[in-house]
N, C-alpha and C positions, 0 to 999 in steps of 0.2 A: 411305398403306397400311402396315400392319404389315410389318416387314422379313421375317418368316418367310413371309408370303404372297407377297412378291416372289420369294423363293427358290422357292416352290411353283410360281409361274407359269413360272419358268425351267426347273425340272425337268420339268414337264409338257410344255412346248414342245419341250425337247430329246428327251424320250422319244418324243413323237409324230413328230418329224422323223426320228429314227433308225429308228423303226418303218417309216416310209415308205421309207427307203433300204433297209432289210432286205427289205421286200416286193418292191421293184423287183428286187433281186438274186435273190430267190426265183423270180419269174416268168421271169427271164432264165436260170434254172437254174445260177446261180453259188452253189454250196452253201456254201462256206466264208465268203465275205463276208456271205451272207444270215444264217448262224448267228451270226457275230460281231456284226453290228448288231442282231440280235434280242436277244442277251444284253445288249448295251450299252443298248438301249432299255428292257429290263426293269429294269435297275439304276436308271435315271432315273425310271421310273414308280413304282418302289417307294420311291425317295427322295421323290417327290411325296407318297406316302402317309405317310411318316415325318414330313414337315413340315406335315401338315394341321393339327396342333394344337401350340401352344406351352405346353400344360398337360397334366397327367396326367388320363387318363380315369377315370370312375367304375367301380366294381366291381373289376376285376382288375388293370388296368395299374398303378394306384397302389401296390397291395400288392407286385407283382413289382418295381416300381421301388425301393421302400423296402428290401425284403429284399435285393435285389441290391446296393444301396448299403452295407448293413451287412456283407454278405459280403466286401466289399473289405478289411475289417479283420480278419476271422476266417472264412476260407473254409469251415471245417468246423463252424461254428456259425451256422446260419441263424436270424436273429432278426427279429421285427417291431418290438416295443418293445425296442430295444437296451438302453435304460436304464429298466427297469421300476420307477421310483422311487416311484410312488404305490401305497399299499396297496389292492389290489383283486385279483380273480381273473383271472389271465391264462390262461384255459382254452379259449378258442374261437378259431377260425382268424383272426377279424378283430380279436382283442385278445389275441394270444399273445405270450409272450416268445420261446420257442423255436418257430420257424415251420417245421413239416414238412408243411404243407398241399399243397405241390408237391414233387416230386422236384427235385434241385438243379441239374441240368445247364444248363437255360436261364437260371437265375439266375446261375450261374457265368459264363456268356457275357456277361450284362449287367454283372456286376462287372468283368470284364476290359475291356469297352468303356469303362466309367467310368475305369478305371485309365489307359487310353490317351488318352481324349478329354476327361476331366473329367466331373463329375456334372451331367448335364442331360438333358432329355427326348429330345434327338436321339441322344445316345450310347446311351440306353436302347433306342431303336428300330433302331440300326444293325445289330446282329446279325440282326434279322428281315429287314432289307433285303438283307443278304449271303446269308442262307439262301434267301430267296425268289428271288433272282437265280440261285443255284446250282440251285434247283428247275427253273428254265427250262432250264438246261444239261442236267441229267440227264433231264428230260422229253423233250427233243430226242433224246438218245442212246437212251433206252428205246424211243421211238416208232420210231426208225430200226432198232433191233435187231428189234423185233417185226414191223415192216412194211417201210418204206423211208424214204428221206430226206424225202419229202413228209409221211408220217405223223409223222415226228419234228418237222418244222417246225410242223405244225398243233397237235401236242400242246404244244409250247413256247409257241405263240401263245395257246392256251387258258389256260395258267397265267399268262402275262404279262398277259392281259386280264381276269383274275378279279377282280371287284369285291370279293368277300368276302376274298380274300387281301390286297387293298389295305387293307380295313377292319381286318384283323388286324394288319398292319404299323403302321397308324396308332394302334393301341391302343384303337380304338373297340369292336370286336367281342369278345365273350367267346370264349376266354380269351386273347386277344391273342397275345403273343410266345411263350407256352408252346405254343399250338396251332401256330404257325408252325414252331417247332422240332420238335414231334412229327411233323407232316406231313413235314417235310424229312427227318428221320432215318429214318422208315419208308420214304419214297420212295427215299432213298439206299441202303437195304438191299435194296430190290427191284431197283434199278439194278445193284448189285454182283452180285446173284444172276443177273440176265440176262447180265451179262458173263461170269460163271463158266460158265453153261450154254453160252455161245457159244465160249469159249476153253479151258475146262477147266483154266485156270491157277489153281493152289492159292492164290495170293496174294489172289484175290478172296474166298476163304473167310474170310480175316482181316478184310476190310472188311465182309463180311456180318455177322460177329460183332460187330465194333466198332460199326457203325451201329445195329444192333438193341439193343446194350447202351446206347448213347447215348439211344435212343428210350425205353427203360425208365427211364433216369435222368432223363427229361424228364417223362413222364406215365404211367408204370407199365406194366402187363403187356400191353396191346394193342400195345406195342412189339415183341412177338414175332410180329406179323402175317406177316412173311416166312416164318416156319417153318410157318405154316398153308398158305400158297401152295405152298411147297416140298414140304411133306408130302403135299398133295393130288396134286401132279404126280408125286411119287415113287411114290405108291400106284398111280397110273395106269400108270407105267412098270415098276415093280419088284414090284408087289403087296406082299406082306409078307415079302420076303426081307431080313431084318434086316442081313445082312452087306453089303448094298448101300447102307446108310444111313450109312456112315462119314463122308462129307463133311458131311452134315447134323449129325451128332453133334459133329464137330470145330468147326464154326461155332457151334453152340449152347454148347459149352464156353467158347469165347471170349466169347460174350455174357454168360454167367454170371460169368466172371472180371471183366468190366467192371462189371456191374450189382450183383453180390452184396455186395462189400465195404461199400458205403454202407449197405445195408440192415442189415448186421451192426453197423456202427459206430453207427448211430443207436439201435439196440436196446440197445447197451452204454452209450452216452453219455447218451442221453435216453430211457430205457426207458418212462416213463409217457406222454410225448408221442408216441413212436413207436407204442406199442400203441393209443393213442386214434386216431391217424390210420389205422392199418391197419383198425381196426373201422369207422371212418368210410368208408373206401374200400369195405369189404365191404357196408356198409349201402346203398350206391348201388344194389345189385342188387335190393333188396326194398322200399326206402323212397324215396318221392319227396322227397329232401332239399331243405330250404329252398324248398319250393314249386316245384321244378323237375320237375314231372310232365308227363303228357300221355297221349293215347290211342295206340292202335296205329298210327294214321296220322301221328303226330308227325314222325317222321324222313322219311317220304315228303313231307310238306309243307315240309320244309327243303331239298329237293333244288334247287329253283329259287334259293334263297338261296346255297347252297354252290357250285353248279356252273353255274348260268345259268338265265335265265327260262323257256326253252322246253325245257330238258333233261328234265323229267318226261314230255313227249310224244315227245321225240327219242331217249330212251335205248333203247327197244325196237328201233326201226329201226337204231340204231347198233350194237347188239349183234348183230343179224341180219347186217348188212354185215360186221362184225368177224369173225363166224364163217365166212362164205363166203370172205373175202379172206385171212385169216391161214393160212399154210401149216401151222403147228404147232397142231393141234387140242388136244393135251394141255396146252399152255401156255394156250390159250384157256379150256379147262375149269378149270384151276387158278385163273386170275385171276377168272373169273366166279363159280365156286363159293365161293371165299374171300371175295369182295366181298359175295355174298348172305349168307353166314354172319355176317359182321361187321354187316351191316344188320339181320339178324334178332336178333342178340345185343343190340344197342342198342334195338331195338324192344321187346323183352321185358324190358329192364332198367327198373326203376321210376323212377330218376332220369334225366331227359332234358335235354340241352342241345344247342344247334344244331350245334356243331362236332364232336360225337362221331363222326359218320360221314364227316367230312372226310378221314380217313386213307385212304379208297379213291379219292381224287381222281385218282391216276395211272392206274389201270385205267379209270376213267370217262372221263378226257380222251383216253386212247388210243383208246377205243371211238368217241368223238365225232370224233376225227381221222380214223378210217377212213371214217366217214360223210361228212365234208367232202371227203375225197379221192375217194370214190366219186362224189359229186355233181359235183365239178369235172371228173372223168373223163368223165361223161356230157356236160357242157357242152363239153368239148374235142372231142367227136365231131360237134358241130354244124358246119354249113358256113359258118363265120364266118371272115373273114380273120384270119390268125395274129396280126398286130400288135394288131388290135382285140380279139381274144380274150384276149390277155395283159393288155391294159389293163383289160378288164372283170374279169378274175380279181383283178388287183391292187386295183381299186376295191372289189370284194366283200370281200377279206380285210381291207382297212383299215376298211371300214364295219363288218364283223363285230367287229373288235377294239374300235373306238370305242363301238359299241353295247353290247358286253359290259361295258366299263369303267363304263358307266352314270353319266355325269357328272351328270344331274339328281338321282339319289339321293345322290351324294357332296355335291352342293351343298346338299341339304336337311339333311344331317347335319353338314357341316363349314363351310358358308358360304364356300366357295372364291370364288364370284363375287358374294357379297352377304352378307346378314345371317345370322349363325349362329343355331341354335335357342337357346331360352332357357337350357337346361341348359349348353350350351357357353359362353354368355355369363357365367353365374354362375361356372363353373369358371375361366374366364379372369380374372374379377374377383378371385376368391379368391386365385388364384396371384399376381397383382400385389401383393395385400396381404401375402401371406407373404414375397415376395421383398424387400419394402421394410422389413420389421420389423428393428429393430436392438435386440436384447434381450441382457441379460447371459447368459453361458454357463450360469449356474446357474438360469435361469428355467424354469418349467414352464407350458405353455399349457393353458388350460381353456376350456370352453364353446364348442368347435367344434360345428358342426351335422352331423348324420348321421355319415358316416364320413370327413368331410373332415379329421379330425385326422391321417389317414394322409398326405395331401398336405402338411399343415403340418409333419409330422416330416421329410418328404423335403426340403422347401425351406428349413426353418429349422435343421435339425439338433438341435432341442429336443424333448423328450418332449411329446406333446400328447394331450389327452383331450376327449371330447365331452360332458362334464358339468362341473358346478361341484363342487369338493371339499367333502366333509363336514368337520365340525370335527375329527374324529379324523384324517382324511387331512391336513388343513391343519397340525395340530400336529406330525404325524410329519414333514412336509416342513420345517417350521421347525427341528426337531431335526437335520435333515440339511443345514441351511444352504441351502435352496432357496427361490427366490422364486416367488410365485404371480402369473401374468399371465393376466388374464381378458378375453376378448372380450365387450364389453357392447353389446348392441343396445338400441333404445329401450324394449323391453318386458321386458328381462331383469332379474330381481330378484337382487341380490347380498346374501348373508347379512351380518348385522351384524358377526359375528366377523371376517369378511374386511375389511370397510370400516374396522375399527379398526386394521388393520395399516398402519403408515406406509410399509412397503415394497411394498404391493400395487400391481401395475401394471395399470391399467385401459386396455384398448385400445378406443377408441371407434370401432370398425369393425363394422358389422353383418354377421355371417356368415350366408349363406343356403345351404341344402342343396338338392341336386337328386337325392338318392338316398334 
């Protein structure tokens, strides 16, 4: 068995065992140990996700991995092609020199992880493991503040058992670690706001501002979501008496101080690239970019993927129970209305991707936690012996978590218990080829398939391109004292001007693409 799959089995077994221990403490009403083992369980289950692949996944993870690696050496200069040595246009996000396609904060986290642990796929995913584990912590706390300790526990359990979050941590789902960070910092800002409402301690305003700023620096302006929630609640309470919005303004100033400097810096340092990316972001509103379109039902159809298979039919009952059980109706209104507005915004945005509405996961899971608590409350009223009742509740919670984790789907995508899908096998094969290459440091790789040149650059540290160079490009490289290395499959035709070069490196390994 592949060693990384052995780690996988250990992490999953530990996570499941710790979850059982946590549930036992929960039904025994031992809050602190139940919380402790819930968090510890989540850490191992998300590690399980991080070790599902020993290669970079297609679409986004490979780009984030490579840019994060390059940021280790120049944190204020995000690059994809760090050494754009070949004469060509570096003007699109998948073939750029300066890479501003994403805000930098999640990429800085990846770079820091590489610095500490070395450059590898597991260090790449570790920040997502940590942030997802912290999400379980703050979900517990938020549920407890909004409801009670049981609501907190069930909210944390829903995050822990989210198969989509595991997919994001593994790098399989779009947009992988970027979306984990975005969800985390938006949720952290909501948590800080709930703590501020509860205690009126001004230090929480600082954290609200900081976390919202981090969210903007991860994935742009939806990171301001907390101010939508807060603004709605403030209007409920204070109408439009502006003098009562000083705390909102103070937190917002902190957010601006955190997020604005980078925006100004890139406009100064990389003006053309920054303007192009700002236009690209704006175009999301009106143009289905890169084929990412869909009808008005698109995001409704993503609910079961993001939040759980039966959530589309459970969310209305959950919201009804939430309304009748929460003592603070203004808070309920703020969470509900802001979530609806986010959902409607992305529904009417032309470009659509699955994770866009994931940012409302915390209110959604809190609502579902109220429903779980209500149903278990009804069960508790049945005339069943107390010990048997607690055993049945424990079995239900464990079954719910395991069912939500959805091992059959993970198996289909990852091959945890058997054969991986064809694309995963190709990626694993390509990775082994890249890792075994021993080429001079002045070599340039050519004739990669699809976008697999990105993984090649990550694993080899050499510039890599998905085409065969023209004669003009070849002569320019020779003038720069660079060597041409070409992957040659059985049907690849190599131009005569290259074959005449005695320094040409032919790599007789057929590269296959799956994107």
